[in-house]
ROVODO-842742 format. One record per residue: z, x, y of N, C-alpha, C in turn. Coordinates in steps of 0.1 Angstrom, whole numbers, plus 5000, padded with zeros to 4 digits. Each point is the difference from the previous one (the first is absolute). Layout:
! ROVODO-842742
PT n_pz n_px n_py ca_pz ca_px ca_py c_pz c_px c_py
PT    Z    X    Y     Z     X     Y    Z    X    Y
...
END
This chain:
! ROVODO-842742
PT n_pz n_px n_py ca_pz ca_px ca_py c_pz c_px c_py
PT 5000 5008 4988  5000  4992  5012 5000 5009 5013
PT 5008 5010 4999  5001  5009  5012 4986 5007 5002
PT 4994 5004 4989  4986  5006  5001 4990 4990 5006
PT 5001 4988 4996  4991  4989  5006 5003 4999 5015
PT 5012 5000 5004  5003  4999  5014 4995 5012 5008
PT 5002 5012 4994  4995  5012  5007 4985 5000 5001
PT 4993 4996 4990  4986  4999  5000 4995 4990 5010
PT 5007 4988 5000  4996  4989  5010 5003 5005 5014
PT 5011 5008 5002  5002  5005  5014 4989 5010 5003
PT 4996 5008 4991  4990  5010  5003 4987 4993 5003
PT 4997 4989 4993  4988  4993  5003 5000 4993 5014
PT 5012 4995 5003  5002  4994  5013 4998 5010 5011
PT 5005 5012 4998  4999  5011  5010 4986 5004 5002
PT 4993 5001 4988  4985  5004  5001 4992 4989 5007
PT 5004 4988 4998  4993  4989  5008 5002 5001 5015
PT 5013 5004 5004  5002  5002  5014 4992 5012 5005
PT 4999 5011 4992  4992  5011  5004 4985 4996 5002
PT 4995 4992 4991  4987  4995  5001 4998 4992 5013
PT 5010 4991 5003  4999  4992  5012 5000 5009 5013
PT 5009 5010 4999  5001  5010  5012 4987 5007 5001
PT 4994 5004 4989  4987  5008  5001 4989 4991 5006
PT 5000 4987 4996  4990  4991  5005 5002 4998 5015
PT 5013 4999 5004  5002  4999  5015 4996 5012 5007
PT 5002 5012 4994  4996  5013  5006 4984 5000 5002
PT 4993 4995 4989  4986  5000  5001 4995 4991 5011
PT 5006 4988 5001  4997  4990  5010 5002 5006 5014
PT 5012 5007 5002  5003  5006  5013 4989 5011 5003
PT 4996 5008 4990  4990  5011  5002 4987 4993 5004
PT 4996 4989 4994  4988  4994  5003 5000 4995 5015
PT 5012 4994 5004  5001  4996  5014 4999 5011 5009
PT 5007 5012 4997  4999  5012  5008 4985 5004 5001
PT 4993 5000 4989  4986  5004  5001 4992 4991 5009
PT 5002 4987 4999  4993  4990  5008 5003 5003 5015
PT 5013 5002 5003  5004  5002  5014 4994 5013 5005
PT 5000 5011 4992  4994  5012  5004 4985 4999 5002
PT 4993 4992 4991  4986  4998  5002 4997 4992 5013
PT 5008 4990 5003  4999  4993  5013 5002 5009 5012
PT 5010 5008 4999  5003  5009  5011 4989 5010 5002
PT 4994 5005 4989  4989  5010  5001 4988 4993 5006
PT 4997 4987 4996  4989  4993  5006 5002 4998 5015
PT 5013 4996 5003  5002  4998  5015 4999 5012 5008
PT 5005 5012 4994  4998  5012  5007 4986 5004 5002
PT 4992 4998 4989  4986  5003  5001 4993 4992 5011
PT 5003 4987 5000  4994  4991  5010 5004 5004 5014
PT 5013 5004 5002  5004  5004  5013 4993 5013 5004
PT 4998 5009 4990  4993  5013  5004 4985 4997 5003
PT 4994 4990 4993  4986  4997  5003 4999 4994 5014
PT 5010 4991 5004  5000  4994  5013 5002 5011 5011
PT 5009 5009 4997  5003  5011  5010 4987 5008 5002
PT 4993 5003 4989  4988  5008  5000 4989 4993 5008
PT 4999 4987 4998  4990  4992  5007 5003 5000 5015
PT 5013 4998 5004  5003  5000  5014 4997 5014 5006
PT 5003 5011 4993  4997  5013  5006 4985 5002 5002
PT 4993 4995 4990  4985  5001  5001 4995 4992 5012
PT 5006 4988 5002  4995  4992  5011 5004 5006 5014
PT 5012 5006 5000  5004  5007  5013 4991 5012 5002
PT 4997 5007 4990  4991  5012  5002 4986 4996 5004
PT 4995 4988 4995  4987  4995  5004 5000 4996 5014
PT 5011 4993 5005  5001  4996  5014 4999 5012 5009
PT 5008 5011 4996  5000  5012  5008 4987 5006 5001
PT 4992 5000 4989  4987  5006  5000 4990 4992 5009
PT 5002 4987 5000  4992  4991  5009 5002 5003 5015
PT 5014 5002 5003  5003  5003  5014 4994 5014 5004
PT 5000 5009 4990  4994  5013  5003 4985 4999 5003
PT 4994 4992 4992  4985  4998  5002 4997 4993 5013
PT 5009 4991 5004  4998  4994  5014 5002 5010 5011
PT 5010 5008 4998  5002  5011  5011 4988 5009 5000
PT 4996 5004 4988  4988  5009  5000 4988 4994 5006
PT 4998 4986 4998  4989  4993  5006 5001 5000 5015
PT 5012 4997 5005  5002  5000  5014 4997 5014 5007
PT 5005 5010 4993  4998  5014  5005 4985 5003 5000
PT 4993 4995 4990  4985  5003  4999 4993 4992 5012
PT 5005 4988 5003  4993  4992  5010 5003 5007 5014
PT 5013 5005 5002  5003  5007  5012 4991 5012 5002
PT 4999 5008 4989  4992  5012  5001 4985 4997 5003
PT 4995 4989 4994  4986  4996  5003 4999 4996 5015
PT 5010 4993 5005  4999  4996  5014 5001 5012 5009
PT 5008 5010 4996  5000  5012  5008 4987 5008 5000
PT 4994 5000 4988  4987  5008  4999 4990 4992 5008
PT 5000 4987 5001  4990  4993  5007 5002 5002 5015
PT 5013 5000 5004  5003  5003  5014 4995 5014 5005
PT 5002 5009 4991  4996  5014  5003 4985 5001 5002
PT 4992 4992 4993  4986  5000  5001 4995 4993 5013
PT 5009 4991 5004  4996  4992  5012 5006 5007 5012
PT 4990 5005 5009  5005  5008  5012 5003 4991 5011
PT 5012 4994 5000  5004  4990  5010 5014 5004 5005
PT 5004 4993 5011  5013  5004  5006 5011 4996 4991
PT 4997 4991 4990  5011  4996  4991 5003 5010 4989
PT 4993 5012 5000  5001  5009  4989 5014 5006 5000
PT 5006 5002 5012  5014  5005  5000 5009 4990 4994
PT 4998 4988 5004  5009  4989  4994 4998 4999 4985
PT 4988 5002 4995  4998  4999  4986 5006 5012 4993
PT 5000 5011 5006  5007  5012  4994 5015 4997 4999
PT 5006 4995 5011  5014  4997  4999 5003 4990 4990
PT 4991 4989 4999  5003  4990  4990 4999 5006 4986
PT 4991 5010 4998  4998  5007  4987 5013 5007 4997
PT 5006 5007 5009  5012  5007  4998 5011 4990 4996
PT 5001 4989 5008  5010  4990  4996 4998 4995 4986
PT 4987 4997 4997  4997  4995  4986 5004 5010 4990
PT 4997 5013 5003  5004  5011  4990 5015 5000 4998
PT 5007 4999 5011  5015  5001  4999 5005 4988 4992
PT 4994 4988 5003  5005  4988  4993 4996 5001 4985
PT 4988 5006 4998  4995  5001  4986 5010 5010 4992
PT 5004 5011 5007  5009  5009  4993 5013 4993 4997
PT 5005 4992 5010  5013  4993  4998 4999 4990 4989
PT 4988 4993 4999  4998  4990  4990 4999 5007 4986
PT 4993 5012 5000  4999  5007  4988 5014 5005 4994
PT 5008 5005 5010  5014  5004  4996 5008 4988 4994
PT 4998 4989 5007  5008  4988  4995 4995 4995 4986
PT 4987 5000 4999  4994  4996  4987 5004 5010 4989
PT 5000 5013 5004  5004  5010  4990 5015 4999 4996
PT 5008 4997 5010  5014  4998  4996 5002 4987 4991
PT 4992 4990 5004  5001  4988  4991 4995 5002 4986
PT 4989 5008 4999  4995  5004  4987 5010 5008 4992
PT 5006 5010 5007  5010  5008  4993 5012 4992 4995
PT 5006 4991 5009  5011  4991  4996 4996 4991 4989
PT 4988 4994 5001  4996  4992  4989 4999 5007 4987
PT 4995 5013 5000  4999  5008  4988 5013 5003 4994
PT 5010 5003 5009  5013  5004  4995 5007 4987 4994
PT 4998 4989 5007  5006  4988  4995 4994 4996 4986
PT 4987 5002 5000  4993  4997  4987 5005 5009 4989
PT 5001 5013 5003  5005  5009  4990 5014 4997 4995
PT 5009 4996 5010  5014  4996  4996 5000 4988 4992
PT 4992 4990 5004  5000  4987  4992 4994 5003 4986
PT 4990 5009 4999  4994  5003  4987 5011 5007 4991
PT 5007 5010 5006  5010  5007  4992 5011 4990 4996
PT 5005 4991 5009  5010  4990  4996 4995 4991 4989
PT 4987 4996 5001  4995  4992  4989 4999 5007 4987
PT 4996 5013 5001  4999  5008  4987 5014 5002 4994
PT 5010 5002 5008  5014  5002  4995 5004 4986 4993
PT 4998 4989 5008  5004  4987  4994 4993 4998 4987
PT 4986 5003 4999  4993  4999  4988 5006 5008 4989
PT 5003 5013 5003  5006  5009  4990 5013 4995 4995
PT 5009 4995 5009  5013  4995  4996 4998 4987 4991
PT 4991 4992 5004  4998  4988  4992 4995 5004 4986
PT 4991 5010 4999  4995  5004  4987 5011 5006 4992
PT 5009 5008 5006  5011  5006  4992 5009 4989 4995
PT 5004 4990 5009  5008  4989  4996 4994 4992 4988
PT 4986 4998 5001  4993  4993  4990 5001 5007 4987
PT 4998 5014 5000  5001  5008  4988 5014 4999 4994
PT 5010 5001 5009  5014  5000  4995 5003 4986 4993
PT 4995 4990 5006  5002  4987  4995 4993 4998 4986
PT 4988 5006 4999  4994  5000  4987 5008 5007 4989
PT 5005 5012 5004  5008  5008  4991 5012 4992 4995
PT 5007 4994 5010  5012  4992  4997 4997 4989 4990
PT 4988 4993 5003  4996  4989  4991 4997 5006 4986
PT 4994 5011 4998  4997  5006  4987 5013 5004 4993
PT 5010 5006 5008  5012  5003  4994 5008 4988 4995
PT 5000 4989 5008  5007  4988  4996 4993 4994 4988
PT 4987 5000 4999  4993  4995  4988 5004 5008 4988
PT 5001 5013 5002  5004  5009  4988 5014 4996 4995
PT 5009 4998 5010  5014  4996  4996 5000 4987 4993
PT 4992 4991 5005  4999  4986  4994 4995 5001 4986
PT 4990 5009 4998  4995  5002  4986 5010 5006 4991
PT 5007 5010 5005  5011  5006  4991 5011 4990 4997
PT 5004 4992 5010  5010  4990  4997 4995 4990 4990
PT 4988 4996 5001  4995  4990  4990 4999 5006 4986
PT 4996 5013 4999  5001  5006  4987 5014 5001 4995
PT 5010 5003 5008  5014  5001  4996 5004 4986 4995
PT 4996 4989 5007  5004  4987  4996 4994 4997 4986
PT 4987 5003 4999  4993  4998  4987 5007 5007 4988
PT 5004 5013 5002  5007  5008  4990 5014 4994 4997
PT 5007 4996 5010  5013  4994  4998 4999 4987 4993
PT 4990 4992 5003  4998  4987  4993 4997 5002 4985
PT 4992 5010 4998  4996  5003  4986 5013 5005 4992
PT 5008 5009 5006  5012  5004  4994 5010 4989 4997
PT 5001 4990 5010  5008  4989  4999 4996 4991 4988
PT 4987 4998 4999  4995  4992  4989 5003 5007 4986
PT 4999 5013 4999  5004  5007  4988 5014 4998 4997
PT 5009 5001 5010  5015  4998  4998 5003 4986 4995
PT 4993 4990 5006  5002  4987  4996 4996 4997 4986
PT 4989 5006 4996  4995  4998  4986 5010 5007 4991
PT 5005 5012 5003  5010  5006  4992 5013 4991 4999
PT 5004 4994 5011  5012  4992  5000 4998 4987 4991
PT 4987 4995 5000  4998  4988  4992 5001 5003 4985
PT 4996 5013 4996  5001  5004  4986 5014 5004 4996
PT 5009 5001 5009  5014  5004  4997 5007 4989 4993
PT 5007 5002 4989  5007  4990  4992 5015 5002 5002
PT 5007 4992 5009  5014  5003  5002 5008 4995 4987
PT 4995 4990 4993  5008  4996  4988 5000 5011 4989
PT 4989 5006 4999  4999  5011  4990 5009 5012 5004
PT 5000 5003 5013  5009  5011  5005 5015 4996 4997
PT 5003 4987 5003  5014  4996  4998 5004 5001 4985
PT 4990 4996 4992  5003  5001  4985 5002 5014 4996
PT 4992 5010 5005  5002  5014  4997 5014 5005 5004
PT 5004 4995 5012  5013  5004  5005 5011 4995 4991
PT 4998 4987 4996  5011  4994  4991 5000 5008 4987
PT 4989 5003 4994  5000  5008  4988 5006 5014 5001
PT 4998 5006 5012  5006  5013  5002 5015 4998 5002
PT 5005 4990 5006  5014  4997  5001 5007 4998 4987
PT 4993 4992 4991  5005  4997  4987 5001 5013 4992
PT 4989 5008 5001  5001  5013  4993 5011 5009 5005
PT 5002 5000 5013  5011  5008  5005 5014 4995 4995
PT 5001 4986 5000  5013  4995  4995 5002 5003 4985
PT 4990 5001 4992  5001  5003  4986 5002 5015 4997
PT 4999 5008 5009  5002  5015  4998 5014 5003 4998
PT 5004 5010 4992  5014  5004  4999 5005 5006 5013
PT 5013 5003 5000  5006  5005  5012 4994 5014 5003
PT 4995 5003 5012  4994  5013  5003 5011 5011 5000
PT 4995 5012 4999  5009  5011  5000 5004 5004 5015
PT 4992 4995 5009  5003  5003  5014 5012 4992 5005
PT 5007 5005 5009  5012  4993  5006 4995 4993 5012
PT 4998 4987 4999  4996  4992  5011 5012 4996 5008
PT 5003 5007 5011  5011  4998  5008 4997 4993 5013
PT 5010 4997 5008  4997  4995  5013 4992 5009 5009
PT 5002 5013 4998  4992  5010  5008 4986 4999 4996
PT 4996 4998 4987  4986  4999  4997 4994 4987 5006
PT 5008 4989 4999  4994  4988  5007 4998 5002 5015
PT 5010 5007 5006  4999  5003  5014 4988 5008 5003
PT 4997 5010 4991  4988  5009  5002 4987 4991 4999
PT 5000 4991 4990  4988  4991  4999 4999 4991 5013
PT 5011 4996 5005  4999  4992  5012 4995 5008 5012
PT 5005 5013 5001  4995  5008  5010 4985 5003 4999
PT 4995 5001 4987  4986  5002  4998 4992 4988 5005
PT 5006 4988 4996  4994  4987  5005 4999 4999 5015
PT 5011 5004 5006  5001  5000  5015 4989 5010 5006
PT 4999 5012 4994  4990  5009  5005 4986 4994 4998
PT 4998 4994 4989  4986  4994  4998 4998 4989 5010
PT 5010 4992 5003  4998  4989  5010 4998 5006 5014
PT 5006 5011 5003  4998  5007  5013 4985 5005 5000
PT 4996 5006 4988  4986  5005  5000 4990 4988 5002
PT 5003 4989 4994  4992  4988  5001 5000 4996 5015
PT 5011 5000 5007  5001  4996  5014 4992 5010 5008
PT 5000 5013 4997  4992  5009  5007 4985 4998 4998
PT 4997 4996 4988  4986  4997  4997 4995 4988 5007
PT 5009 4990 5001  4996  4988  5007 4999 5003 5015
PT 5009 5008 5005  4999  5005  5014 4987 5007 5003
PT 4996 5009 4990  4987  5007  5002 4989 4990 5000
PT 5001 4990 4991  4989  4990  5000 4999 4992 5013
PT 5012 4997 5006  4999  4993  5013 4995 5009 5010
PT 5003 5013 5000  4994  5009  5010 4985 5001 4998
PT 4996 5000 4987  4985  5001  4998 4994 4987 5005
PT 5006 4989 4998  4995  4987  5006 4999 5001 5015
PT 5010 5006 5006  4999  5001  5015 4989 5009 5004
PT 4998 5011 4992  4990  5010  5004 4986 4994 4998
PT 4999 4990 4991  4986  4993  4998 4995 4994 5013
PT 5009 4997 5010  4995  4994  5012 4994 5010 5009
PT 5002 5013 4998  4995  5011  5009 4989 5008 4993
PT 4998 5000 4987  4990  5008  4994 4992 4991 4991
PT 4989 5005 4995  4991  4993  4991 4992 5009 4991
PT 4991 4994 4992  4991  5007  4992 5008 5006 4988
PT 4996 5013 4997  5005  5007  4989 5015 5002 5001
PT 5005 5003 5012  5015  5002  5002 5008 4988 4995
PT 4994 4988 5004  5007  4988  4996 5001 4998 4985
PT 4989 5003 4993  5000  4999  4986 5009 5010 4993
PT 5000 5012 5005  5009  5010  4994 5014 4997 5001
PT 5004 4996 5012  5014  4997  5003 5004 4987 4992
PT 4992 4990 4999  5003  4988  4993 5002 5004 4985
PT 4991 5009 4995  5001  5004  4986 5013 5007 4997
PT 5004 5009 5010  5012  5008  4998 5012 4990 5001
PT 5000 4990 5008  5011  4991  5001 5001 4992 4987
PT 4989 4996 4995  5000  4992  4987 5006 5009 4989
PT 4996 5013 4999  5005  5008  4989 5015 5003 5002
PT 5004 5002 5012  5015  5001  5003 5007 4988 4996
PT 4995 4988 5003  5007  4988  4996 5000 4998 4985
PT 4989 5003 4993  5000  5000  4985 5010 5009 4994
PT 5001 5013 5005  5010  5009  4995 5014 4995 5002
PT 5003 4995 5012  5013  4995  5003 5004 4989 4991
PT 4990 4991 4998  5003  4988  4991 5002 5005 4985
PT 4992 5010 4996  5003  5005  4986 5013 5007 4999
PT 5004 5008 5010  5013  5006  5000 5011 4990 5000
PT 4998 4989 5009  5011  4990  5000 5001 4993 4987
PT 4989 4997 4993  5001  4993  4987 5006 5009 4990
PT 4997 5013 5000  5006  5010  4990 5015 5001 5003
PT 5004 5002 5012  5014  5001  5003 5008 4987 4997
PT 4994 4989 5003  5006  4987  4997 5002 4998 4985
PT 4990 5004 4992  5001  4999  4986 5011 5009 4994
PT 5000 5013 5006  5011  5009  4995 5013 4995 5004
PT 5002 4994 5012  5013  4995  5004 5004 4988 4992
PT 4991 4991 4996  5003  4989  4992 5004 5005 4986
PT 4993 5010 4995  5004  5005  4987 5013 5007 5000
PT 5003 5008 5010  5013  5006  5001 5011 4990 5001
PT 4998 4989 5008  5010  4990  5002 5003 4992 4987
PT 4989 4997 4993  5001  4993  4987 5008 5009 4990
PT 4997 5013 5000  5006  5010  4991 5015 5001 5004
PT 5003 5000 5013  5014  5001  5004 5008 4988 4996
PT 4994 4988 5002  5007  4988  4996 5003 5000 4985
PT 4989 5004 4992  5002  5000  4986 5011 5010 4995
PT 5000 5012 5007  5010  5010  4996 5014 4994 5004
PT 5001 4994 5011  5013  4994  5004 5005 4990 4990
PT 4990 4991 4996  5004  4990  4990 5005 5006 4987
PT 4992 5011 4996  5003  5006  4987 5014 5007 5002
PT 5002 5006 5012  5013  5007  5002 5011 4991 4999
PT 4999 4988 5007  5011  4990  5000 5002 4994 4986
PT 4989 4998 4993  5001  4994  4987 5007 5010 4990
PT 4996 5012 5001  5006  5011  4991 5014 5002 5003
PT 5004 5000 5013  5014  5002  5003 5009 4988 4995
PT 4995 4988 5001  5007  4988  4996 5001 5000 4984
PT 4990 5004 4993  5000  5001  4986 5010 5011 4995
PT 5001 5011 5007  5009  5011  4996 5015 4995 5002
PT 5002 4993 5012  5014  4995  5002 5004 4990 4989
PT 4991 4991 4996  5003  4991  4989 5002 5007 4987
PT 4991 5010 4998  5001  5007  4987 5013 5008 4998
PT 5005 5006 5011  5013  5007  5000 5012 4992 5002
PT 4998 4988 5006  5011  4991  5003 5008 4996 4987
PT 4993 4997 4989  5008  4996  4988 5008 5011 4994
PT 4994 5013 4999  5008  5011  4994 5011 5004 5009
PT 4998 5000 5013  5011  5004  5009 5011 4989 5000
PT 4996 4987 4999  5010  4989  5000 5009 5001 4988
PT 4994 5001 4988  5008  5001  4987 5009 5012 5000
PT 4995 5011 5004  5009  5012  5000 5011 4999 5010
PT 4997 4995 5012  5010  4998  5011 5011 4991 4995
PT 4996 4989 4993  5010  4990  4995 5008 5007 4990
PT 4994 5008 4991  5008  5007  4989 5009 5010 5006
PT 4996 5007 5011  5008  5010  5006 5012 4994 5007
PT 4998 4988 5006  5011  4994  5008 5008 4990 4992
PT 4997 4999 4987  5007  4990  4991 4998 4986 5005
PT 4987 4997 5004  4997  4986  5004 5004 4997 5014
PT 5006 5009 5007  5004  4997  5014 4988 4999 5009
PT 4989 5008 4997  4987  4999  5008 4989 4997 4990
PT 4991 4990 5004  4989  4996  4992 4988 5008 5002
PT 4999 5009 5010  4988  5008  5002 4998 5002 5015
PT 4988 5005 5003  4996  5003  5014 4987 4994 5003
PT 4998 4995 5013  4987  4995  5004 4992 5011 5006
PT 4988 5002 4994  4991  5011  5004 4988 4994 5008
PT 4997 5006 5011  4989  4995  5008 4987 5005 4995
PT 4989 4997 5008  4986  5004  4996 4999 5015 4999
PT 5006 5007 5009  4999  5015  5000 5012 5006 4994
PT 5007 4993 4991  5011  5005  4992 5013 5003 5008
PT 5001 4994 5012  5012  5002  5008 5010 4990 4994
PT 5013 5003 5000  5011  4992  4995 5004 4990 5011
PT 4997 4987 4998  5003  4990  5010 5014 4995 4999
PT 5007 5002 4988  5014  4996  4999 5004 5000 4985
PT 5013 4996 4998  5005  5000  4986 5003 4986 4997
PT 4996 4996 4987  5002  4986  4996 5014 4999 4993
PT 5008 4991 5006  5014  4997  4995 5001 4986 4997
PT 5011 4995 4993  5002  4986  4997 5000 4992 5013
PT 5004 5006 5011  5000  4993  5013 4986 5000 5007
PT 4990 5006 4994  4987  5001  5006 4996 5014 5003
PT 4989 5001 5008  4995  5013  5004 5009 5006 5012
PT 5005 5012 4997  5009  5006  5010 4993 5013 5006
PT 5002 5002 5013  4993  5011  5006 5006 5013 4995
PT 4991 5010 4998  5004  5013  4993 5010 5007 5009
PT 5000 4999 5013  5010  5007  5008 5014 4996 4998
PT 5003 4989 4993  5013  4995  4998 5007 5007 4988
PT 4992 5008 4993  5005  5007  4988 5003 5014 5003
PT 5008 5006 4990  5005  5014  5002 4988 5010 4998
PT 5003 5013 5004  4990  5010  4997 4998 5002 4985
PT 5011 4998 4992  4998  5002  4986 4991 4990 4994
PT 5001 4987 5004  4991  4990  4995 4985 5003 5004
PT 4999 5004 5013  4986  5003  5005 4994 5012 4991
PT 5008 5011 4997  4994  5011  4993 4997 4996 4985
PT 5009 4991 4995  4997  4995  4986 4988 4992 4999
PT 4998 4991 5010  4988  4992  5000 4987 5009 5002
PT 5001 5010 5009  4989  5009  5002 4997 5007 4988
PT 5010 5005 4992  4998  5007  4988 4993 4991 4989
PT 5004 4988 4999  4994  4990  4991 4985 4998 5003
PT 4997 4999 5013  4987  4998  5005 4991 5012 4996
PT 5005 5012 5002  4993  5013  4997 4997 5001 4985
PT 5010 4996 4992  4998  5001  4985 4990 4990 4996
PT 5000 4988 5006  4990  4989  4996 4986 5004 5004
PT 4999 5006 5012  4986  5005  5005 4995 5011 4991
PT 5009 5010 4996  4995  5011  4992 4996 4994 4986
PT 5008 4991 4994  4996  4994  4987 4987 4992 5001
PT 4998 4993 5011  4988  4992  5002 4988 5009 5001
PT 5001 5011 5007  4989  5010  5002 4999 5010 4989
PT 5010 5002 4993  5000  5010  4989 5000 5014 5006
PT 5007 5002 5010  5001  5013  5007 5014 5006 4999
PT 5001 5013 5004  5013  5007  5000 5009 4994 5011
PT 5014 5000 4997  5010  4995  5009 5009 5012 5004
PT 5001 5002 5013  5009  5010  5005 5010 4994 5009
PT 5013 5002 4996  5012  4995  5007 5008 5011 5005
PT 5004 5000 5013  5008  5010  5006 5014 4994 5004
PT 5009 5000 4990  5013  4995  5001 5001 4986 5007
PT 4992 4991 4994  4999  4986  5006 5013 4992 4997
PT 5009 5005 4992  5012  4992  4996 5013 5006 5006
PT 4999 5007 5011  5012  5006  5006 5010 4990 5005
PT 4995 4987 5003  5009  4990  5005 5004 4990 4989
PT 4997 5003 4987  5002  4990  4989 5013 5004 4993
PT 5007 4989 4996  5012  5002  4993 4997 5004 4986
PT 5010 5006 4992  4998  5006  4987 4995 4989 4990
PT 5004 4988 5000  4995  4990  4991 4986 4997 5001
PT 4995 4998 5012  4986  4998  5002 4992 5013 4998
PT 5006 5012 5003  4993  5012  4997 4997 5001 4985
PT 5010 4996 4992  4997  5001  4985 4989 4990 4996
PT 4999 4988 5007  4989  4991  4997 4987 5006 5004
PT 4999 5007 5011  4988  5007  5004 4996 5011 4991
PT 5010 5007 4994  4998  5011  4991 4992 4995 4987
PT 5005 4988 4996  4993  4994  4988 4986 4995 5004
PT 4998 4995 5012  4987  4996  5004 4990 5011 5001
PT 5005 5011 5006  4991  5012  5001 4996 5006 4987
PT 5010 5000 4990  4997  5005  4987 4990 4991 4993
PT 5001 4987 5003  4990  4990  4994 4986 5002 5006
PT 5000 5002 5013  4987  5002  5007 4993 5013 4996
PT 5009 5011 4997  4994  5013  4996 4992 4999 4987
PT 5001 4989 4993  4992  5000  4988 4985 4997 5003
PT 4997 4994 5012  4986  4997  5004 4995 5008 5012
PT 5009 5005 5008  4996  5008  5012 5009 5012 5001
PT 4996 5010 5007  5008  5012  5003 5009 4997 5012
PT 5013 5003 4998  5010  4998  5010 5007 5013 5004
PT 4999 5004 5013  5006  5012  5005 5010 4996 5010
PT 5013 5005 4998  5011  4997  5009 5005 5013 5006
PT 5001 5001 5013  5007  5011  5007 5013 4995 5004
PT 5011 5007 4995  5014  4995  5004 5009 5012 4999
PT 5011 4998 5007  5011  5010  5000 5012 4994 4991
PT 4997 4988 4995  5010  4993  4991 4994 4996 4987
PT 4997 5010 4991  4993  4997  4987 5008 4990 4991
PT 5013 4999 5002  5008  4991  4991 4996 4985 5003
PT 4994 4997 5011  4996  4987  5003 4987 4996 4991
PT 4993 5010 4996  4988  4997  4993 5000 5004 4985
PT 5010 5008 4996  5001  5004  4986 5015 5002 4996
PT 5004 4991 4990  5014  5001  4995 5002 5011 4990
PT 5012 5005 4999  5002  5011  4990 4996 4997 4986
PT 5001 4987 4996  4997  4997  4986 4986 4995 4999
PT 4991 5001 5010  4986  4995  4999 4993 5009 4990
PT 4992 4993 4992  4991  5008  4990 4985 4998 5004
PT 4998 4994 5011  4986  4998  5004 4994 5014 5004
PT 4987 5001 4996  4993  5013  5003 4997 5002 5015
PT 5010 5004 5008  4999  5002  5014 5000 5015 5003
PT 4989 5004 5008  4999  5014  5004 5007 5001 5013
PT 5010 5009 5001  5008  5002  5012 4999 5015 5004
PT 4998 5002 5013  4999  5014  5005 5010 5002 5012
PT 5008 5010 4999  5009  5003  5011 4992 5009 5010
PT 4996 4994 5011  4991  5007  5009 5007 5012 5007
PT 5013 5000 5000  5007  5012  5006 4998 5012 4992
PT 4996 4999 4987  4997  5012  4992 4986 5005 5001
PT 4991 4992 5005  4986  5004  5001 4995 5001 5014
PT 5008 4996 5010  4995  5001  5014 5009 5009 5007
PT 4994 5010 5007  5008  5010  5008 4997 4997 5015
PT 5010 5001 5007  4999  4998  5015 4995 5014 5006
PT 4991 4998 5010  4995  5012  5006 5004 5000 5015
PT 5003 5012 5005  5004  5002  5014 4988 5001 5008
PT 4997 4989 5008  4988  5000  5008 5000 5010 5011
PT 5012 5004 5005  5001  5010  5010 4995 5014 4995
PT 5003 5002 4987  4996  5013  4994 4985 5001 4999
END
């Protein structure tokens, strides 16, 4: 389910990238259209400026031709007056000089007008050329932006196609997954684990805690992988093409690894927990059975030792003494003397050794016992020595062996075989 959600999120992000790329292409097309209009406007303005400059230059040339025609007419009149020998010849000469001066002034004015018109024409032509160059550069930049936007759109569409194909594959795999068969395999594994004998390993609380720590570490790794997936999803909004596909693939692989690790750790944890519960049940059941098995032997011997005063002892699940059974009921062990406590402890040790068939070692356990009950214990130990080995360490051998005993008892005086050593030497 989490994989489906991650893939759906990736598909949604890729759709957003596709929409953004479409908007970028539309914006680039608008920029191209605006640049084209601006270039056309600049070209038209340059054409109008060029036409105005040409018109102004033509007007200046016309004025120059008029001035030249006037000067030519004045010169002709002067030449005619010179040929005519009349009193008005002096006036004609003066008029000629005036005409020449006016002609020179008109020529200078026309020349200045032509120069100004030429300069203005050159400036307008240069401005028009710059505007045309700027418009052409803007148009080229807009075309490049449009091409780049279309390339991004194509990459985004390819990424969406690849992600959709991968999602279809994952869905097909999910449809072929059989959860009932997997649950049945887990149940068979649990039954097989329950039927196995007690393992040699000690499944303690520390081992369970270690499994829990491993599970926590796996969950943290899964959280990190999910965080990486979310980061990759965020990055999909800024990148496209091959980078998108590679990062999406890496995120899917990380998610698959984290899910496999989580499943393995969960399975191990459930196995350890089941094993721990089974061991605890076996431990409790074994302790209860041992208490019941030893309770009869301890009770009969305790009653014989006390002459019926005590009927036995109540043993707990872990063989702790819960109290002493008397005709008045169960009495707390703390109410009895130290001698009764050590006698009951000795009976319990003898019964455990006989039950297990192991050696029994006693270190003067009857120091607080009166001579009558010590004699009873001597007979008990001699009887138990027929089935188990009994070793007694004591400084009062008469409590365990009477002078007239014929039982095959091996006694060693340790003072004759052990020598004290001076540690300072």
